[in-house]
BATOR-496986 format. One line per field, with one value per residue (C-alpha): residue in one letter; x, y, z. Coordinates in Angstrom, 2 decimals. Example, Ala and Ser with C-alpha at 12.3 -4.5 7.8 and 13.67 -1.06 7.14 Angstrom:
<rs>
residuo: (a,s)
c1: (12.30,13.67)
c2: (-4.50,-1.06)
c3: (7.80,7.14)
</rs>
This chain:
<rs>
residuo: (x,x,x,x,x,x,x,x,x,x,x,x,x,x,x,x,x,x,x,x,x,x,x,x,x,x,x,x,x,x,x,x,x,x,x,x,x,x,x,x,x,x,x,x,x,x,x,x,x,x,x,x,x,x,x,x,x,x,x,x,x,x,x,x,x,x,x,x,x,x,x,x,x,x,x,x,x,x,x,x,x,x,x)
c1: (0.00,2.67,6.41,8.22,11.52,9.86,6.40,4.97,1.44,0.54,-2.60,-2.50,-5.83,-9.16,-10.02,-6.94,-3.90,-0.66,0.76,4.35,6.89,10.16,12.77,15.27,18.92,18.22,18.21,15.24,12.09,11.84,8.62,10.01,8.57,9.32,7.56,4.51,4.27,4.64,2.05,-0.40,0.23,-0.19,-3.40,-4.82,-4.09,-5.63,-8.71,-9.29,-9.60,-13.25,-12.51,-10.31,-12.08,-9.15,-5.58,-2.90,-0.25,3.16,6.87,9.65,11.92,12.21,10.95,13.79,14.30,14.14,12.23,14.25,12.94,14.48,13.64,15.18,12.33,10.56,7.15,5.07,8.18,7.78,11.21,12.14,9.32,9.01,8.35)
c2: (0.00,2.50,2.37,5.46,6.08,6.14,4.59,1.66,0.39,-3.08,-5.17,-8.07,-9.82,-8.88,-5.47,-5.11,-2.93,-2.65,0.86,0.38,2.98,1.64,4.35,2.90,3.11,4.18,2.30,4.32,5.79,9.57,11.52,14.35,16.34,13.54,10.95,13.19,13.79,10.08,9.27,11.68,10.11,6.57,7.49,9.12,5.95,3.75,5.99,5.74,1.94,1.20,-2.40,-1.39,-1.97,-1.68,-0.43,-2.02,0.54,-0.92,-0.22,-2.30,-1.21,-2.74,-0.53,1.41,1.80,5.58,7.88,10.51,13.65,16.12,19.79,20.21,18.52,21.78,20.26,22.66,24.39,27.99,28.41,28.68,29.21,32.75,33.23)
c3: (0.00,1.07,1.73,2.97,4.74,8.18,7.78,5.86,5.45,4.25,4.10,6.57,6.10,4.64,6.06,8.31,7.59,9.56,9.84,11.00,12.07,10.66,10.01,7.55,8.54,12.15,15.44,16.73,15.22,15.32,15.05,12.95,10.04,7.54,9.70,10.10,6.33,5.57,8.25,6.61,3.20,4.52,6.35,3.21,1.22,3.93,4.22,0.47,0.70,1.41,2.43,5.37,8.69,11.10,11.40,13.57,14.54,15.34,15.51,14.01,16.88,20.32,23.14,24.74,28.46,28.17,25.89,24.08,22.49,20.13,20.26,16.80,14.91,14.10,14.79,16.81,18.05,19.21,20.69,24.39,26.87,28.10,31.81)
</rs>
């Protein structure tokens, strides 16, 4: 259905699609601008398929013991908080 650099979508069984975060060439998945754009594209493709009844969201990476965030992604960033 869809294969991006960070997200892929594939039909599993009748009516079920897997939406998998799987950033190629990286040890972790990052939710950056590219991932958001690919997610939007994948969801548009899935939504256009009338036969889809459910979406399984997964990650190809093992869970890490600590969550890391990047403030350099540019998503929703307004700069440092003013007090």
